N, C-alpha and C positions, 0 to 999 in steps of 0.2 A: 504494500500500500504506500510505503514511503517513496518507492521508485515512481509510482504513478503521481503522487503528490508533487514531487520534484518536477516532473514533466509538466503537469497541469499548471503549477505556479509559474514555471518558466514561460509557458505559452500564453497564459491568460492573466497573469498577475497574482501576487500573493493575496492582496486584499480583496480582489474581485472574484476569486475562485471559491465558489461554495463547496462545502464538504459533500453535498449531493452530487456534484460533478465529479469529484474524486471517486466517490463510491461507484458511480456509473462507469467511469473509465476503468476502474478496478474490477468491474463486474461482480460487485457485492452489494448488499443492501445498505441503505444509508445508516441504519442502526449498527451495522458491523463496524463502521468507522468509529462510532462512539463506544463500541465494546472494547476497542483497542486504545482509544484516546478519549478521555472523559470530556475534553473540551477542544474546541478548534485551536485554542492557544497551545494546548499540549501537543497537538498534531504539528503545529508550526515549529515548536521547539524541537520536537523529534526530527523533523525534516532538516532543520538547520544544523542540529547536532550531527546528523548523518552526513550532511554536506561537509561540515567541519572535520569530522573524523576521516572522511575520505581524502580531503585535500591535505590535511596535516599528515596522514599516513603516506600519501604520495610524496610529500616533502621528505619524510623520514626515510622512505625507500630510495629516493633519488639523491639524497644529500647525506653526506656524513660530515664529521667535524673538520675534515680536511678539504671540503669543497670550497671552490672559489665563490665569490659573490655572484658572478655571472651564472654559475651552475645552480645556485640557490634560486635566483630570479627566473632562470629558465624552467626549473622544476615548478615554481609557483605558477608561471603562465601555463605550463602543460596541465597542471591540476585544474586551473580555472577553465581551460578550454572544454574539459569534460562536462562542466556544469555551467557553461556560459549563459544560456538563457535564464536559468534560475538565478545565478549570481547577479546578472544584470537587473532583474526584478528586485532582488534583495537589496542591492545598493541604492536603487531608485526609491523603493518603498520603505526603507528601514525606519525612517523617522515617524512613519505612520503605524508601525507595528507595536504591539504591547512591549512594555519595558523588559519583561523576562526574555522575550525573543531578542530584543536588542542586546541584552546582556550576553546572550549566547553568541551572537555575532561578534561582540567585542572580544570575547574569549578566543574566538577563532583568529581574529586579526592579531591578537597579542601573541599567539603561537607562531603565526607567520612572521611577525615582527621580530620575535626571538631568534628564529633561524637566520633572518637577514642580518640582524645585529651581530651575531657570532661571526659570520663570514666577513662582514664589514669591519668589525674591530680588528680582526686578524690582518686584513689587508691595509688598514690604516697604519697599524704597527709596522708592517712590512714596507710601507711607503708607496704602495702601488695605487692607492686611491687617496684623494684629498682628505685632509683632516676636517671632517664635517660632523656636526653633532649627529649621533645615531638616530635620533628621532626625525631629523631632516632626511637622512638617507632613506628611511622607511616611508615617511610621509610623501616625499617627492616621487618615489616609485609608485606607491599606491595611488597617488593623485594622477599620475600619467596613465596608469592602467584604467582607473575609474573613468577618466575623461574619455578615453577611447571606447570603453564598454558602453557608457551611457549615451554616447553619440554614435553607436554602431550603425544605426540606420543611415547616417550620413557618410560614414567611412566605408562601410561594407554592407550595403542594403540587402544583398542576397546571400549572406553567409556570415561566418564567424569573423568578427573583426580581429580577434586575437590570433586566429590561424593566419589571416592575411598579413597582419602587421607585427607579429611576435618578434621576428628577427630585427626589424627596423627599431622597434621599441627598445628591445634589449641593447642593441648597439648604441642607439642614441643615449640611453640612460648611462651606460658604462662610459661613453665618451664624456658625458657631463661631469662625472665624478672622478675620472682617472687623471692622474697627474700628467 
Protein backbone atom coordinates (compact mmCIF):
# COMPACT_ATOMS: atom_id res chain seq x y z
CA UNK A 1 0.00 0.00 0.00
CA UNK A 2 2.91 2.32 0.71
CA UNK A 3 4.21 1.80 -2.85
CA UNK A 4 0.82 2.76 -4.23
CA UNK A 5 0.63 5.80 -1.94
CA UNK A 6 4.09 6.99 -3.05
CA UNK A 7 2.98 6.70 -6.68
CA UNK A 8 -0.42 8.33 -6.08
CA UNK A 9 1.08 11.20 -4.05
CA UNK A 10 3.69 11.76 -6.76
CA UNK A 11 1.11 11.82 -9.54
CA UNK A 12 -1.74 13.69 -7.85
CA UNK A 13 -0.27 15.57 -4.91
CA UNK A 14 0.08 14.67 -1.26
CA UNK A 15 -2.63 16.98 -0.01
CA UNK A 16 -5.10 16.34 -2.82
CA UNK A 17 -4.91 12.53 -2.95
CA UNK A 18 -7.75 11.00 -0.93
CA UNK A 19 -7.20 7.70 0.85
CA UNK A 20 -10.09 6.31 -1.22
CA UNK A 21 -7.97 6.79 -4.37
CA UNK A 22 -5.05 4.97 -2.76
CA UNK A 23 -7.35 2.12 -1.75
CA UNK A 24 -8.79 1.91 -5.28
CA UNK A 25 -5.32 1.88 -6.87
CA UNK A 26 -4.20 -0.79 -4.37
CA UNK A 27 -7.35 -2.80 -5.16
CA UNK A 28 -8.42 -2.93 -1.52
CA UNK A 29 -11.40 -1.53 0.31
CA UNK A 30 -11.19 1.97 1.73
CA UNK A 31 -11.49 0.49 5.22
CA UNK A 32 -8.37 -1.61 4.62
CA UNK A 33 -6.28 1.56 4.44
CA UNK A 34 -7.49 2.51 7.91
CA UNK A 35 -6.97 -1.03 9.20
CA UNK A 36 -3.24 -0.48 8.54
CA UNK A 37 -3.05 3.25 9.26
CA UNK A 38 -5.40 4.70 11.84
CA UNK A 39 -5.32 8.17 10.27
CA UNK A 40 -4.34 9.76 6.97
CA UNK A 41 -1.52 11.50 8.84
CA UNK A 42 -0.18 8.13 9.98
CA UNK A 43 -0.22 6.95 6.35
CA UNK A 44 1.67 10.08 5.29
CA UNK A 45 4.28 9.57 7.99
CA UNK A 46 4.72 5.92 6.99
CA UNK A 47 5.12 6.88 3.33
CA UNK A 48 7.66 9.59 4.08
CA UNK A 49 9.54 7.31 6.48
CA UNK A 50 9.70 4.63 3.78
CA UNK A 51 10.98 7.20 1.29
CA UNK A 52 13.53 8.36 3.87
CA UNK A 53 14.64 4.82 4.68
CA UNK A 54 15.16 4.02 1.03
CA UNK A 55 17.05 7.17 0.14
CA UNK A 56 19.30 7.03 3.21
CA UNK A 57 19.84 3.29 2.66
CA UNK A 58 20.84 4.14 -0.90
CA UNK A 59 23.36 6.65 0.46
CA UNK A 60 24.68 4.06 2.93
CA UNK A 61 25.04 1.49 0.12
CA UNK A 62 26.74 3.82 -2.34
CA UNK A 63 28.85 5.82 0.03
CA UNK A 64 31.38 4.88 2.64
CA UNK A 65 33.47 7.05 4.92
CA UNK A 66 36.18 7.36 2.26
CA UNK A 67 33.82 8.62 -0.45
CA UNK A 68 34.40 11.96 -2.08
CA UNK A 69 31.85 14.73 -1.83
CA UNK A 70 31.16 14.22 -5.53
CA UNK A 71 30.32 10.54 -4.89
CA UNK A 72 28.00 11.44 -2.00
CA UNK A 73 26.18 14.04 -4.09
CA UNK A 74 25.94 11.62 -6.99
CA UNK A 75 24.43 8.98 -4.68
CA UNK A 76 21.98 11.58 -3.38
CA UNK A 77 20.78 12.42 -6.89
CA UNK A 78 20.54 8.73 -7.83
CA UNK A 79 18.37 8.11 -4.77
CA UNK A 80 16.15 11.08 -5.56
CA UNK A 81 15.66 10.01 -9.18
CA UNK A 82 13.91 6.86 -7.99
CA UNK A 83 11.34 8.97 -6.10
CA UNK A 84 11.39 12.19 -8.11
CA UNK A 85 7.62 12.66 -8.60
CA UNK A 86 6.91 12.01 -4.92
CA UNK A 87 9.86 14.09 -3.72
CA UNK A 88 8.80 16.97 -5.95
CA UNK A 89 5.36 16.98 -4.34
CA UNK A 90 6.89 16.63 -0.89
CA UNK A 91 9.11 19.69 -1.20
CA UNK A 92 6.38 21.76 -2.84
CA UNK A 93 3.66 20.80 -0.33
CA UNK A 94 5.79 20.37 2.82
CA UNK A 95 4.66 23.56 4.54
CA UNK A 96 1.03 22.49 4.16
CA UNK A 97 1.54 19.09 5.75
CA UNK A 98 0.99 18.24 9.43
CA UNK A 99 3.86 19.06 11.78
CA UNK A 100 4.61 15.39 12.48
CA UNK A 101 5.03 14.75 8.74
CA UNK A 102 7.31 17.79 8.43
CA UNK A 103 9.40 16.53 11.36
CA UNK A 104 9.92 13.23 9.55
CA UNK A 105 11.01 15.15 6.44
CA UNK A 106 13.47 17.17 8.54
CA UNK A 107 15.00 13.99 9.99
CA UNK A 108 15.57 12.67 6.46
CA UNK A 109 17.22 15.92 5.39
CA UNK A 110 19.40 15.81 8.51
CA UNK A 111 20.65 12.34 7.59
CA UNK A 112 21.49 13.48 4.07
CA UNK A 113 23.18 16.58 5.46
CA UNK A 114 25.25 14.38 7.79
CA UNK A 115 26.62 12.33 4.87
CA UNK A 116 27.41 15.45 2.88
CA UNK A 117 29.10 17.13 5.85
CA UNK A 118 31.41 14.16 6.52
CA UNK A 119 32.68 14.18 2.94
CA UNK A 120 32.89 17.98 2.80
CA UNK A 121 34.81 18.30 6.07
CA UNK A 122 37.32 15.72 4.87
CA UNK A 123 37.85 17.58 1.60
CA UNK A 124 38.07 20.96 3.32
CA UNK A 125 40.87 19.55 5.52
CA UNK A 126 42.58 18.14 2.41
CA UNK A 127 42.30 21.54 0.74
CA UNK A 128 40.40 20.26 -2.29
CA UNK A 129 37.31 22.36 -1.66
CA UNK A 130 36.95 25.88 -0.35
CA UNK A 131 36.63 26.48 3.35
CA UNK A 132 32.89 27.12 3.46
CA UNK A 133 30.62 26.67 6.47
CA UNK A 134 29.19 23.15 6.32
CA UNK A 135 25.61 24.39 6.52
CA UNK A 136 26.20 26.41 3.34
CA UNK A 137 27.71 23.41 1.58
CA UNK A 138 24.49 21.47 2.24
CA UNK A 139 22.01 24.32 1.80
CA UNK A 140 23.52 25.45 -1.50
CA UNK A 141 23.38 21.89 -2.84
CA UNK A 142 19.83 21.25 -1.69
CA UNK A 143 18.75 24.67 -2.96
CA UNK A 144 20.12 23.89 -6.41
CA UNK A 145 18.44 20.47 -6.49
CA UNK A 146 15.14 21.82 -5.18
CA UNK A 147 15.13 24.66 -7.69
CA UNK A 148 15.45 22.25 -10.60
CA UNK A 149 12.97 19.75 -9.17
CA UNK A 150 10.28 22.32 -8.42
CA UNK A 151 10.72 23.83 -11.87
CA UNK A 152 10.99 20.50 -13.67
CA UNK A 153 8.02 21.39 -15.84
CA UNK A 154 10.15 24.19 -17.32
CA UNK A 155 13.48 22.37 -17.57
CA UNK A 156 12.29 18.89 -18.51
CA UNK A 157 8.56 18.91 -19.30
CA UNK A 158 8.50 15.35 -20.60
CA UNK A 159 10.68 13.52 -18.11
CA UNK A 160 12.93 13.51 -15.12
CA UNK A 161 14.75 16.78 -14.61
CA UNK A 162 17.32 15.01 -12.43
CA UNK A 163 18.05 12.38 -15.07
CA UNK A 164 18.44 15.07 -17.70
CA UNK A 165 20.57 17.50 -15.67
CA UNK A 166 22.28 15.38 -12.99
CA UNK A 167 25.76 15.55 -14.56
CA UNK A 168 25.53 19.29 -15.20
CA UNK A 169 24.23 19.99 -11.70
CA UNK A 170 26.94 17.89 -10.07
CA UNK A 171 29.74 19.41 -12.13
CA UNK A 172 28.47 22.97 -11.68
CA UNK A 173 28.19 22.57 -7.93
CA UNK A 174 31.61 20.97 -7.58
CA UNK A 175 33.10 23.78 -9.68
CA UNK A 176 31.54 26.34 -7.32
CA UNK A 177 33.16 24.90 -4.21
CA UNK A 178 36.44 23.54 -5.57
CA UNK A 179 39.60 25.56 -5.12
